[in-house]
C-alpha positions in Angstrom: -34.4 -26.7 -64.5 -33.5 -26.1 -60.0 -31.4 -23.3 -58.5 -29.9 -25.3 -55.8 -28.6 -22.6 -52.9 -25.8 -24.1 -50.6 -23.9 -22.4 -47.5 -20.9 -24.1 -46.4 -17.8 -24.2 -44.6 -15.4 -21.9 -45.6 -12.3 -24.5 -45.6 -14.3 -27.2 -47.9 -14.4 -24.2 -50.8 -10.9 -26.3 -52.9 -13.2 -30.3 -52.1 -16.6 -29.1 -53.1 -15.3 -27.2 -56.0 -13.2 -30.7 -56.9 -16.3 -32.5 -56.4 -18.6 -30.5 -58.7 -16.2 -30.5 -61.6 -15.5 -34.3 -61.4 -19.5 -34.7 -62.4 -18.8 -32.6 -64.8 -20.5 -28.7 -63.2 -18.4 -26.2 -64.3 -20.9 -22.9 -64.0 -21.8 -22.0 -60.4 -21.4 -18.1 -58.3 -19.8 -17.8 -54.9 -19.9 -15.5 -52.2 -18.8 -14.6 -48.9 -21.7 -15.3 -46.4 -21.9 -15.1 -42.6 -24.7 -17.0 -40.3 -25.4 -18.2 -37.7 -27.5 -21.7 -36.9 -26.7 -25.0 -34.6 -23.4 -24.1 -34.1 -24.8 -20.9 -32.5 -22.0 -18.4 -30.7 -19.0 -18.2 -29.2 -17.7 -15.3 -26.5 -14.7 -12.5 -26.8 -13.7 -10.3 -24.3 -11.8 -6.8 -25.8 -10.7 -4.9 -23.6 -13.4 -5.8 -20.6 -16.0 -6.2 -23.2 -17.7 -9.3 -23.3 -18.9 -9.4 -26.4 -21.0 -12.2 -28.4 -20.1 -13.5 -31.6 -23.2 -15.5 -33.0 -22.6 -15.0 -37.1 -20.1 -17.5 -38.2 -18.3 -16.9 -42.1 -20.2 -19.0 -44.2 -19.4 -19.3 -48.0 -22.0 -19.0 -50.7 -22.4 -21.6 -54.0 -25.3 -20.9 -56.6 -25.6 -23.6 -58.9 -28.6 -23.3 -61.2 -29.4 -27.0 -63.7 -31.2 -28.6 -65.5 -33.5 -31.7 -63.8 -30.1 -34.6 -65.1 -27.6 -33.0 -63.2 -30.0 -32.0 -59.7 -29.0 -35.0 -57.4 -25.4 -35.6 -58.7 -24.3 -31.9 -57.8 -26.0 -31.9 -54.4 -23.9 -35.4 -54.0 -21.0 -33.3 -54.6 -21.8 -30.4 -52.1 -22.1 -32.7 -49.6 -19.1 -35.7 -50.7 -17.0 -32.5 -51.0 -17.9 -30.5 -47.6 -19.2 -32.8 -45.1 -17.1 -33.6 -42.1 -19.4 -35.2 -39.8 -19.3 -32.0 -37.3 -21.5 -29.3 -36.4 -21.5 -26.3 -38.9 -21.2 -28.2 -42.4 -23.8 -26.1 -43.9 -26.9 -26.4 -45.9 -28.4 -27.2 -48.8 -31.5 -25.8 -50.8 -33.4 -27.0 -53.8 -35.3 -24.2 -55.4 -37.6 -24.1 -59.1 -35.8 -21.8 -60.9 -38.9 -20.5 -63.1 -37.2 -19.0 -66.1 -33.7 -18.7 -66.9 -32.7 -16.2 -70.2 -28.4 -16.2 -71.7 -28.1 -12.7 -72.1 -25.2 -13.2 -75.1 -27.6 -15.6 -77.2 -31.1 -14.9 -75.9 -31.2 -18.7 -75.6 -33.8 -19.5 -72.8 -35.1 -22.2 -70.4 -32.5 -25.8 -70.6 -30.1 -24.4 -73.4 -29.4 -21.0 -71.3 -28.3 -22.6 -68.5 -25.6 -25.0 -70.7 
């Protein structure tokens, strides 16, 4: 079992969801996030004050998958999120020690679905 965490551009969320649905990944958590990386930031002037804005809006997607879905899920995220420009995002794959479905008490691979 793996937990896939992806940070993408907000405008690409629709494309990523379509690609995930094509490879039969329907369960995900989506959150708004801010962060900085290679994209760095920019400066703004507001009422004579210069402000550096280095936290850019991103979308964080978390998807728990069984081993057989890891590569198709990553490929779908890349296909939907890639524009070829700095700031397309990052994907992290983390081992998932345990998963428990609260409703039924199922654990492990059965709980992920």
